[in-house]
N, CA, C and O atoms as a CHARMM CRD file, in Angstrom:
* protein
*
  300
    1    1 MET  N     10.69900  -8.04900  -1.75900 PROA 1      0.00000
    2    1 MET  CA    10.94200  -8.48200  -3.11500 PROA 1      0.00000
    3    1 MET  C     10.06900  -7.60900  -4.01100 PROA 1      0.00000
    4    1 MET  O      8.85600  -7.51800  -3.82100 PROA 1      0.00000
    5    2 LEU  N     10.69100  -6.98400  -4.96700 PROA 2      0.00000
    6    2 LEU  CA     9.93300  -6.11400  -5.87600 PROA 2      0.00000
    7    2 LEU  C      9.30400  -6.89200  -7.02700 PROA 2      0.00000
    8    2 LEU  O      8.16100  -6.63900  -7.40900 PROA 2      0.00000
    9    3 LEU  N     10.03700  -7.81100  -7.55800 PROA 3      0.00000
   10    3 LEU  CA     9.53900  -8.55200  -8.71400 PROA 3      0.00000
   11    3 LEU  C      8.66100  -9.73500  -8.25800 PROA 3      0.00000
   12    3 LEU  O      8.76300 -10.21700  -7.13000 PROA 3      0.00000
   13    4 ILE  N      7.82100 -10.16400  -9.15600 PROA 4      0.00000
   14    4 ILE  CA     6.92400 -11.25700  -8.84500 PROA 4      0.00000
   15    4 ILE  C      7.68500 -12.58800  -8.91700 PROA 4      0.00000
   16    4 ILE  O      8.32700 -12.89600  -9.92100 PROA 4      0.00000
   17    5 ASN  N      7.60400 -13.34100  -7.87000 PROA 5      0.00000
   18    5 ASN  CA     8.19200 -14.67200  -7.80800 PROA 5      0.00000
   19    5 ASN  C      7.04500 -15.67400  -7.80800 PROA 5      0.00000
   20    5 ASN  O      6.14600 -15.57900  -6.97300 PROA 5      0.00000
   21    6 GLN  N      7.06100 -16.61700  -8.71600 PROA 6      0.00000
   22    6 GLN  CA     5.95800 -17.55700  -8.84000 PROA 6      0.00000
   23    6 GLN  C      5.67100 -18.30600  -7.53600 PROA 6      0.00000
   24    6 GLN  O      4.52800 -18.68700  -7.28300 PROA 6      0.00000
   25    7 ASN  N      6.68700 -18.51600  -6.71700 PROA 7      0.00000
   26    7 ASN  CA     6.51200 -19.26300  -5.47100 PROA 7      0.00000
   27    7 ASN  C      6.01100 -18.42800  -4.33100 PROA 7      0.00000
   28    7 ASN  O      5.33800 -18.94900  -3.44100 PROA 7      0.00000
   29    8 LYS  N      6.31500 -17.13800  -4.32200 PROA 8      0.00000
   30    8 LYS  CA     5.95800 -16.24600  -3.21100 PROA 8      0.00000
   31    8 LYS  C      5.38200 -14.95500  -3.72400 PROA 8      0.00000
   32    8 LYS  O      5.91500 -13.89000  -3.41300 PROA 8      0.00000
   33    9 ILE  N      4.32500 -14.99900  -4.49000 PROA 9      0.00000
   34    9 ILE  CA     3.72300 -13.81600  -5.06700 PROA 9      0.00000
   35    9 ILE  C      3.22400 -12.85900  -3.99900 PROA 9      0.00000
   36    9 ILE  O      3.23100 -11.64800  -4.21600 PROA 9      0.00000
   37   10 GLU  N      2.79000 -13.36600  -2.85200 PROA 10     0.00000
   38   10 GLU  CA     2.26000 -12.51600  -1.78900 PROA 10     0.00000
   39   10 GLU  C      3.31300 -11.61700  -1.13200 PROA 10     0.00000
   40   10 GLU  O      2.96300 -10.71400  -0.37300 PROA 10     0.00000
   41   11 GLU  N      4.58000 -11.85200  -1.41100 PROA 11     0.00000
   42   11 GLU  CA     5.65700 -11.03700  -0.89200 PROA 11     0.00000
   43   11 GLU  C      6.12500  -9.97800  -1.92000 PROA 11     0.00000
   44   11 GLU  O      7.03800  -9.20600  -1.62600 PROA 11     0.00000
   45   12 SER  N      5.53600  -9.93600  -3.06600 PROA 12     0.00000
   46   12 SER  CA     5.89000  -8.99500  -4.11300 PROA 12     0.00000
   47   12 SER  C      5.30300  -7.62600  -3.80200 PROA 12     0.00000
   48   12 SER  O      4.14600  -7.52000  -3.39300 PROA 12     0.00000
   49   13 ILE  N      6.09100  -6.58600  -3.99300 PROA 13     0.00000
   50   13 ILE  CA     5.60500  -5.24000  -3.77800 PROA 13     0.00000
   51   13 ILE  C      4.53100  -4.88900  -4.81000 PROA 13     0.00000
   52   13 ILE  O      3.56800  -4.20200  -4.47200 PROA 13     0.00000
   53   14 TYR  N      4.66700  -5.32800  -6.01100 PROA 14     0.00000
   54   14 TYR  CA     3.61100  -5.12000  -7.03300 PROA 14     0.00000
   55   14 TYR  C      2.28500  -5.67000  -6.55700 PROA 14     0.00000
   56   14 TYR  O      1.24600  -5.02200  -6.68300 PROA 14     0.00000
   57   15 TYR  N      2.33100  -6.85300  -6.01800 PROA 15     0.00000
   58   15 TYR  CA     1.11700  -7.54600  -5.56400 PROA 15     0.00000
   59   15 TYR  C      0.51700  -6.82400  -4.34800 PROA 15     0.00000
   60   15 TYR  O     -0.68200  -6.54800  -4.32900 PROA 15     0.00000
   61   16 THR  N      1.32600  -6.52200  -3.35100 PROA 16     0.00000
   62   16 THR  CA     0.82700  -5.91400  -2.13300 PROA 16     0.00000
   63   16 THR  C      0.34800  -4.46900  -2.38100 PROA 16     0.00000
   64   16 THR  O     -0.58800  -4.00300  -1.73200 PROA 16     0.00000
   65   17 ALA  N      0.98400  -3.78300  -3.30400 PROA 17     0.00000
   66   17 ALA  CA     0.57900  -2.41100  -3.62300 PROA 17     0.00000
   67   17 ALA  C     -0.83700  -2.39900  -4.19800 PROA 17     0.00000
   68   17 ALA  O     -1.56900  -1.42200  -4.03700 PROA 17     0.00000
   69   18 SER  N     -1.20700  -3.45300  -4.84800 PROA 18     0.00000
   70   18 SER  CA    -2.57000  -3.50700  -5.44800 PROA 18     0.00000
   71   18 SER  C     -3.62400  -3.47900  -4.33200 PROA 18     0.00000
   72   18 SER  O     -4.71700  -2.94900  -4.53500 PROA 18     0.00000
   73   19 PHE  N     -3.31100  -4.03800  -3.16400 PROA 19     0.00000
   74   19 PHE  CA    -4.26800  -3.97900  -2.06000 PROA 19     0.00000
   75   19 PHE  C     -4.37600  -2.57800  -1.48300 PROA 19     0.00000
   76   19 PHE  O     -5.45600  -2.17100  -1.05500 PROA 19     0.00000
   77   20 ILE  N     -3.29900  -1.84700  -1.46500 PROA 20     0.00000
   78   20 ILE  CA    -3.33900  -0.46900  -1.00800 PROA 20     0.00000
   79   20 ILE  C     -4.20000   0.34900  -1.96500 PROA 20     0.00000
   80   20 ILE  O     -5.03300   1.14300  -1.52900 PROA 20     0.00000
   81   21 ILE  N     -3.99900   0.15600  -3.26900 PROA 21     0.00000
   82   21 ILE  CA    -4.83600   0.89000  -4.23000 PROA 21     0.00000
   83   21 ILE  C     -6.29900   0.52500  -4.05300 PROA 21     0.00000
   84   21 ILE  O     -7.16100   1.40200  -4.09700 PROA 21     0.00000
   85   22 LYS  N     -6.59600  -0.75500  -3.85200 PROA 22     0.00000
   86   22 LYS  CA    -7.95800  -1.20400  -3.65900 PROA 22     0.00000
   87   22 LYS  C     -8.61300  -0.51600  -2.45300 PROA 22     0.00000
   88   22 LYS  O     -9.75100  -0.05600  -2.54200 PROA 22     0.00000
   89   23 GLU  N     -7.89200  -0.44800  -1.33100 PROA 23     0.00000
   90   23 GLU  CA    -8.40200   0.20000  -0.14100 PROA 23     0.00000
   91   23 GLU  C     -8.61400   1.69200  -0.34000 PROA 23     0.00000
   92   23 GLU  O     -9.58900   2.26600   0.14300 PROA 23     0.00000
   93   24 LEU  N     -7.68000   2.31000  -1.06100 PROA 24     0.00000
   94   24 LEU  CA    -7.79900   3.76400  -1.29400 PROA 24     0.00000
   95   24 LEU  C     -8.89500   4.10700  -2.29600 PROA 24     0.00000
   96   24 LEU  O     -9.46600   5.19700  -2.25000 PROA 24     0.00000
   97   25 LYS  N     -9.18100   3.19200  -3.18300 PROA 25     0.00000
   98   25 LYS  CA   -10.31100   3.40600  -4.11300 PROA 25     0.00000
   99   25 LYS  C    -11.61700   3.33000  -3.34600 PROA 25     0.00000
  100   25 LYS  O    -12.56000   4.05100  -3.67100 PROA 25     0.00000
  101   26 ALA  N    -11.69600   2.48100  -2.34300 PROA 26     0.00000
  102   26 ALA  CA   -12.90700   2.37400  -1.53600 PROA 26     0.00000
  103   26 ALA  C    -13.11700   3.61900  -0.67300 PROA 26     0.00000
  104   26 ALA  O    -14.24200   4.09200  -0.50500 PROA 26     0.00000
  105   27 GLU  N    -12.02700   4.13500  -0.13500 PROA 27     0.00000
  106   27 GLU  CA   -12.05700   5.37000   0.71500 PROA 27     0.00000
  107   27 GLU  C    -10.73600   6.08600   0.48700 PROA 27     0.00000
  108   27 GLU  O     -9.70900   5.67200   1.02400 PROA 27     0.00000
  109   28 ASN  N    -10.74600   7.15300  -0.30000 PROA 28     0.00000
  110   28 ASN  CA    -9.51800   7.77700  -0.78400 PROA 28     0.00000
  111   28 ASN  C     -8.62800   8.31400   0.32200 PROA 28     0.00000
  112   28 ASN  O     -7.47400   7.89800   0.42700 PROA 28     0.00000
  113   29 HSD  N     -9.11400   9.20500   1.13400 PROA 29     0.00000
  114   29 HSD  CA    -8.25600   9.80800   2.18300 PROA 29     0.00000
  115   29 HSD  C     -8.33100   8.95500   3.46000 PROA 29     0.00000
  116   29 HSD  O     -9.34800   8.93300   4.15300 PROA 29     0.00000
  117   30 GLN  N     -7.23100   8.26100   3.74600 PROA 30     0.00000
  118   30 GLN  CA    -7.18100   7.42700   4.96500 PROA 30     0.00000
  119   30 GLN  C     -5.94300   7.72100   5.77900 PROA 30     0.00000
  120   30 GLN  O     -4.88300   8.00700   5.22200 PROA 30     0.00000
  121   31 ASP  N     -6.06400   7.65400   7.05500 PROA 31     0.00000
  122   31 ASP  CA    -4.92100   7.82900   7.93600 PROA 31     0.00000
  123   31 ASP  C     -3.88600   6.73400   7.69600 PROA 31     0.00000
  124   31 ASP  O     -4.24700   5.57800   7.47400 PROA 31     0.00000
  125   32 PHE  N     -2.62900   7.08300   7.73800 PROA 32     0.00000
  126   32 PHE  CA    -1.50900   6.17500   7.46800 PROA 32     0.00000
  127   32 PHE  C     -1.56900   4.89600   8.29400 PROA 32     0.00000
  128   32 PHE  O     -1.46200   3.79500   7.75400 PROA 32     0.00000
  129   33 LEU  N     -1.74200   5.04800   9.61600 PROA 33     0.00000
  130   33 LEU  CA    -1.78600   3.87600  10.48500 PROA 33     0.00000
  131   33 LEU  C     -3.08300   3.08700  10.39800 PROA 33     0.00000
  132   33 LEU  O     -3.07800   1.85900  10.49200 PROA 33     0.00000
  133   34 ASN  N     -4.19700   3.79800  10.21700 PROA 34     0.00000
  134   34 ASN  CA    -5.49000   3.11700  10.07100 PROA 34     0.00000
  135   34 ASN  C     -5.50000   2.25500   8.79600 PROA 34     0.00000
  136   34 ASN  O     -6.01100   1.13500   8.80000 PROA 34     0.00000
  137   35 LEU  N     -4.93400   2.78800   7.71800 PROA 35     0.00000
  138   35 LEU  CA    -4.83500   2.01400   6.47600 PROA 35     0.00000
  139   35 LEU  C     -4.00000   0.77600   6.69100 PROA 35     0.00000
  140   35 LEU  O     -4.36500  -0.30500   6.23000 PROA 35     0.00000
  141   36 TYR  N     -2.88500   0.91400   7.38200 PROA 36     0.00000
  142   36 TYR  CA    -2.04200  -0.24600   7.67800 PROA 36     0.00000
  143   36 TYR  C     -2.80500  -1.28300   8.50000 PROA 36     0.00000
  144   36 TYR  O     -2.69000  -2.47700   8.22500 PROA 36     0.00000
  145   37 GLN  N     -3.57500  -0.86200   9.49400 PROA 37     0.00000
  146   37 GLN  CA    -4.33500  -1.80800  10.30600 PROA 37     0.00000
  147   37 GLN  C     -5.32900  -2.59400   9.47600 PROA 37     0.00000
  148   37 GLN  O     -5.51100  -3.79200   9.69100 PROA 37     0.00000
  149   38 LYS  N     -5.98300  -1.92200   8.51600 PROA 38     0.00000
  150   38 LYS  CA    -6.90000  -2.62500   7.59700 PROA 38     0.00000
  151   38 LYS  C     -6.17500  -3.65400   6.77700 PROA 38     0.00000
  152   38 LYS  O     -6.64400  -4.78200   6.62700 PROA 38     0.00000
  153   39 LEU  N     -5.02100  -3.27200   6.23700 PROA 39     0.00000
  154   39 LEU  CA    -4.24800  -4.16400   5.38800 PROA 39     0.00000
  155   39 LEU  C     -3.65300  -5.31600   6.17600 PROA 39     0.00000
  156   39 LEU  O     -3.58500  -6.44200   5.68200 PROA 39     0.00000
  157   40 LYS  N     -3.22300  -5.04000   7.39900 PROA 40     0.00000
  158   40 LYS  CA    -2.62800  -6.07100   8.25800 PROA 40     0.00000
  159   40 LYS  C     -3.69300  -7.12200   8.60000 PROA 40     0.00000
  160   40 LYS  O     -3.41600  -8.32100   8.59700 PROA 40     0.00000
  161   41 THR  N     -4.88900  -6.66300   8.88800 PROA 41     0.00000
  162   41 THR  CA    -5.95100  -7.58300   9.22800 PROA 41     0.00000
  163   41 THR  C     -6.47700  -8.34500   8.00700 PROA 41     0.00000
  164   41 THR  O     -6.62300  -9.56700   8.03600 PROA 41     0.00000
  165   42 GLY  N     -6.75400  -7.61100   6.95700 PROA 42     0.00000
  166   42 GLY  CA    -7.39300  -8.21900   5.77200 PROA 42     0.00000
  167   42 GLY  C     -6.42900  -9.03800   4.88200 PROA 42     0.00000
  168   42 GLY  O     -6.81500 -10.04700   4.29100 PROA 42     0.00000
  169   43 TYR  N     -5.19300  -8.58200   4.80800 PROA 43     0.00000
  170   43 TYR  CA    -4.26100  -9.21000   3.87200 PROA 43     0.00000
  171   43 TYR  C     -2.98200  -9.73100   4.50500 PROA 43     0.00000
  172   43 TYR  O     -2.09000 -10.23000   3.82100 PROA 43     0.00000
  173   44 LYS  N     -2.90900  -9.60300   5.84100 PROA 44     0.00000
  174   44 LYS  CA    -1.72300 -10.12400   6.59900 PROA 44     0.00000
  175   44 LYS  C     -0.42200  -9.52000   6.04500 PROA 44     0.00000
  176   44 LYS  O      0.55400 -10.22900   5.80200 PROA 44     0.00000
  177   45 MET  N     -0.43400  -8.23400   5.85900 PROA 45     0.00000
  178   45 MET  CA     0.71400  -7.50800   5.31800 PROA 45     0.00000
  179   45 MET  C      1.62600  -7.02500   6.46800 PROA 45     0.00000
  180   45 MET  O      1.12100  -6.47200   7.44600 PROA 45     0.00000
  181   46 SER  N      2.92100  -7.21600   6.37600 PROA 46     0.00000
  182   46 SER  CA     3.83700  -6.71500   7.37900 PROA 46     0.00000
  183   46 SER  C      4.03200  -5.22900   7.23200 PROA 46     0.00000
  184   46 SER  O      3.75800  -4.67200   6.16900 PROA 46     0.00000
  185   47 PHE  N      4.49600  -4.57800   8.26800 PROA 47     0.00000
  186   47 PHE  CA     4.70200  -3.13400   8.21100 PROA 47     0.00000
  187   47 PHE  C      5.77800  -2.77100   7.19900 PROA 47     0.00000
  188   47 PHE  O      5.64000  -1.78700   6.47300 PROA 47     0.00000
  189   48 ALA  N      6.84400  -3.55500   7.14400 PROA 48     0.00000
  190   48 ALA  CA     7.92400  -3.30500   6.18800 PROA 48     0.00000
  191   48 ALA  C      7.40400  -3.38200   4.73800 PROA 48     0.00000
  192   48 ALA  O      7.75700  -2.54800   3.90500 PROA 48     0.00000
  193   49 THR  N      6.58500  -4.36300   4.45200 PROA 49     0.00000
  194   49 THR  CA     6.02800  -4.52100   3.12300 PROA 49     0.00000
  195   49 THR  C      5.06800  -3.34900   2.82000 PROA 49     0.00000
  196   49 THR  O      5.02200  -2.86400   1.68900 PROA 49     0.00000
  197   50 TYR  N      4.32500  -2.90800   3.80800 PROA 50     0.00000
  198   50 TYR  CA     3.39800  -1.77200   3.65700 PROA 50     0.00000
  199   50 TYR  C      4.21100  -0.54000   3.29400 PROA 50     0.00000
  200   50 TYR  O      3.84100   0.17900   2.36600 PROA 50     0.00000
  201   51 ILE  N      5.28900  -0.27600   3.98300 PROA 51     0.00000
  202   51 ILE  CA     6.12800   0.92100   3.73200 PROA 51     0.00000
  203   51 ILE  C      6.70500   0.82200   2.33100 PROA 51     0.00000
  204   51 ILE  O      6.61300   1.78300   1.56700 PROA 51     0.00000
  205   52 LEU  N      7.29600  -0.30900   1.97100 PROA 52     0.00000
  206   52 LEU  CA     7.86800  -0.49300   0.64200 PROA 52     0.00000
  207   52 LEU  C      6.83700  -0.28400  -0.47400 PROA 52     0.00000
  208   52 LEU  O      7.12600   0.31900  -1.50800 PROA 52     0.00000
  209   53 SER  N      5.63300  -0.79800  -0.23400 PROA 53     0.00000
  210   53 SER  CA     4.57800  -0.66400  -1.23400 PROA 53     0.00000
  211   53 SER  C      4.16400   0.79600  -1.37100 PROA 53     0.00000
  212   53 SER  O      3.98500   1.28600  -2.48500 PROA 53     0.00000
  213   54 LEU  N      4.01200   1.49000  -0.25500 PROA 54     0.00000
  214   54 LEU  CA     3.68300   2.93600  -0.32800 PROA 54     0.00000
  215   54 LEU  C      4.79000   3.72400  -1.01100 PROA 54     0.00000
  216   54 LEU  O      4.50300   4.61000  -1.81600 PROA 54     0.00000
  217   55 ASP  N      6.06600   3.41700  -0.70400 PROA 55     0.00000
  218   55 ASP  CA     7.17400   4.05900  -1.35100 PROA 55     0.00000
  219   55 ASP  C      7.08800   3.88600  -2.86000 PROA 55     0.00000
  220   55 ASP  O      7.26000   4.84300  -3.61600 PROA 55     0.00000
  221   56 TRP  N      6.82600   2.68700  -3.28100 PROA 56     0.00000
  222   56 TRP  CA     6.74500   2.37200  -4.71900 PROA 56     0.00000
  223   56 TRP  C      5.58500   3.12900  -5.35800 PROA 56     0.00000
  224   56 TRP  O      5.73100   3.69000  -6.44400 PROA 56     0.00000
  225   57 LEU  N      4.43600   3.14700  -4.68900 PROA 57     0.00000
  226   57 LEU  CA     3.27600   3.89000  -5.20700 PROA 57     0.00000
  227   57 LEU  C      3.56900   5.40400  -5.30100 PROA 57     0.00000
  228   57 LEU  O      3.10500   6.07400  -6.22400 PROA 57     0.00000
  229   58 TYR  N      4.32900   5.92100  -4.35200 PROA 58     0.00000
  230   58 TYR  CA     4.74200   7.31000  -4.37900 PROA 58     0.00000
  231   58 TYR  C      5.68600   7.58100  -5.57900 PROA 58     0.00000
  232   58 TYR  O      5.54200   8.56900  -6.29800 PROA 58     0.00000
  233   59 LEU  N      6.61900   6.69400  -5.75300 PROA 59     0.00000
  234   59 LEU  CA     7.60100   6.87100  -6.83700 PROA 59     0.00000
  235   59 LEU  C      6.98600   6.87400  -8.21300 PROA 59     0.00000
  236   59 LEU  O      7.42800   7.59500  -9.10800 PROA 59     0.00000
  237   60 ILE  N      5.93300   6.03700  -8.37900 PROA 60     0.00000
  238   60 ILE  CA     5.27600   5.98700  -9.68600 PROA 60     0.00000
  239   60 ILE  C      4.08600   6.93700  -9.73800 PROA 60     0.00000
  240   60 ILE  O      3.28700   6.88500 -10.67300 PROA 60     0.00000
  241   61 GLU  N      3.96400   7.82700  -8.71100 PROA 61     0.00000
  242   61 GLU  CA     2.95500   8.89700  -8.67000 PROA 61     0.00000
  243   61 GLU  C      1.52100   8.37500  -8.64600 PROA 61     0.00000
  244   61 GLU  O      0.64900   8.92300  -9.32000 PROA 61     0.00000
  245   62 VAL  N      1.27400   7.31500  -7.86900 PROA 62     0.00000
  246   62 VAL  CA    -0.04200   6.76300  -7.72700 PROA 62     0.00000
  247   62 VAL  C     -0.64800   7.20600  -6.38500 PROA 62     0.00000
  248   62 VAL  O     -1.86100   7.38700  -6.28700 PROA 62     0.00000
  249   63 ALA  N      0.17900   7.37900  -5.36800 PROA 63     0.00000
  250   63 ALA  CA    -0.29600   7.73300  -4.03000 PROA 63     0.00000
  251   63 ALA  C      0.60100   8.79000  -3.40600 PROA 63     0.00000
  252   63 ALA  O      1.78000   8.89200  -3.74600 PROA 63     0.00000
  253   64 THR  N      0.05400   9.56100  -2.51000 PROA 64     0.00000
  254   64 THR  CA     0.82300  10.57200  -1.75400 PROA 64     0.00000
  255   64 THR  C      0.44300  10.46900  -0.27800 PROA 64     0.00000
  256   64 THR  O     -0.58500   9.89300   0.07900 PROA 64     0.00000
  257   65 ILE  N      1.29300  11.03700   0.56300 PROA 65     0.00000
  258   65 ILE  CA     0.99500  11.15300   1.98200 PROA 65     0.00000
  259   65 ILE  C      1.08300  12.63600   2.31400 PROA 65     0.00000
  260   65 ILE  O      2.11200  13.26600   2.07000 PROA 65     0.00000
  261   66 ASP  N      0.02300  13.19300   2.86200 PROA 66     0.00000
  262   66 ASP  CA    -0.00400  14.60100   3.16900 PROA 66     0.00000
  263   66 ASP  C      0.68500  14.88900   4.49400 PROA 66     0.00000
  264   66 ASP  O      1.14400  13.97000   5.17100 PROA 66     0.00000
  265   67 SER  N      0.75700  16.16200   4.86500 PROA 67     0.00000
  266   67 SER  CA     1.51000  16.56100   6.09500 PROA 67     0.00000
  267   67 SER  C      0.78900  16.06200   7.36500 PROA 67     0.00000
  268   67 SER  O      1.41400  16.01600   8.42400 PROA 67     0.00000
  269   68 LYS  N     -0.46400  15.69900   7.29600 PROA 68     0.00000
  270   68 LYS  CA    -1.19100  15.23600   8.47800 PROA 68     0.00000
  271   68 LYS  C     -1.22300  13.69800   8.54800 PROA 68     0.00000
  272   68 LYS  O     -1.89300  13.13500   9.41400 PROA 68     0.00000
  273   69 GLY  N     -0.51300  13.02700   7.65500 PROA 69     0.00000
  274   69 GLY  CA    -0.45500  11.54500   7.69000 PROA 69     0.00000
  275   69 GLY  C     -1.58800  10.86400   6.91600 PROA 69     0.00000
  276   69 GLY  O     -1.85600   9.67900   7.11100 PROA 69     0.00000
  277   70 GLY  N     -2.23800  11.60800   6.05600 PROA 70     0.00000
  278   70 GLY  CA    -3.31700  11.01000   5.21900 PROA 70     0.00000
  279   70 GLY  C     -2.72800  10.46300   3.94100 PROA 70     0.00000
  280   70 GLY  O     -1.88300  11.08900   3.30100 PROA 70     0.00000
  281   71 VAL  N     -3.18900   9.28900   3.58800 PROA 71     0.00000
  282   71 VAL  CA    -2.73600   8.64900   2.33400 PROA 71     0.00000
  283   71 VAL  C     -3.81500   8.85500   1.29900 PROA 71     0.00000
  284   71 VAL  O     -4.98700   8.58600   1.56300 PROA 71     0.00000
  285   72 ASN  N     -3.43400   9.33300   0.11100 PROA 72     0.00000
  286   72 ASN  CA    -4.37300   9.65800  -0.94700 PROA 72     0.00000
  287   72 ASN  C     -3.91600   9.07900  -2.25900 PROA 72     0.00000
  288   72 ASN  O     -2.71800   8.92600  -2.49900 PROA 72     0.00000
  289   73 LEU  N     -4.87300   8.75600  -3.11500 PROA 73     0.00000
  290   73 LEU  CA    -4.55500   8.41200  -4.48900 PROA 73     0.00000
  291   73 LEU  C     -4.34200   9.70400  -5.26500 PROA 73     0.00000
  292   73 LEU  O     -5.04300  10.68900  -5.03400 PROA 73     0.00000
  293   74 CYS  N     -3.38400   9.70700  -6.18100 PROA 74     0.00000
  294   74 CYS  CA    -3.18200  10.84800  -7.06100 PROA 74     0.00000
  295   74 CYS  C     -4.24200  10.86200  -8.13000 PROA 74     0.00000
  296   74 CYS  O     -4.73800   9.80500  -8.52300 PROA 74     0.00000
  297   75 SER  N     -4.59600  12.01700  -8.60400 PROA 75     0.00000
  298   75 SER  CA    -5.61000  12.05100  -9.65100 PROA 75     0.00000
  299   75 SER  C     -5.01200  12.11800 -11.02300 PROA 75     0.00000
  300   75 SER  O     -5.74300  12.15200 -12.01400 PROA 75     0.00000
């Protein structure tokens, strides 16, 4: 779900993407799967939600994934 639903805010891509940004601000260059493991453990995020959130962050030019699988915040 992309939009925020009052009943299930934790399933919103906007909401879950904020956790990715938070983790990347703490440590900018992180491995794709290691970042997911942190988010899965800390925020109970599913892999599908993780991918959708990263896609959205890429589309709005907030995050990129390099050729070696590193996730970075755009400057």
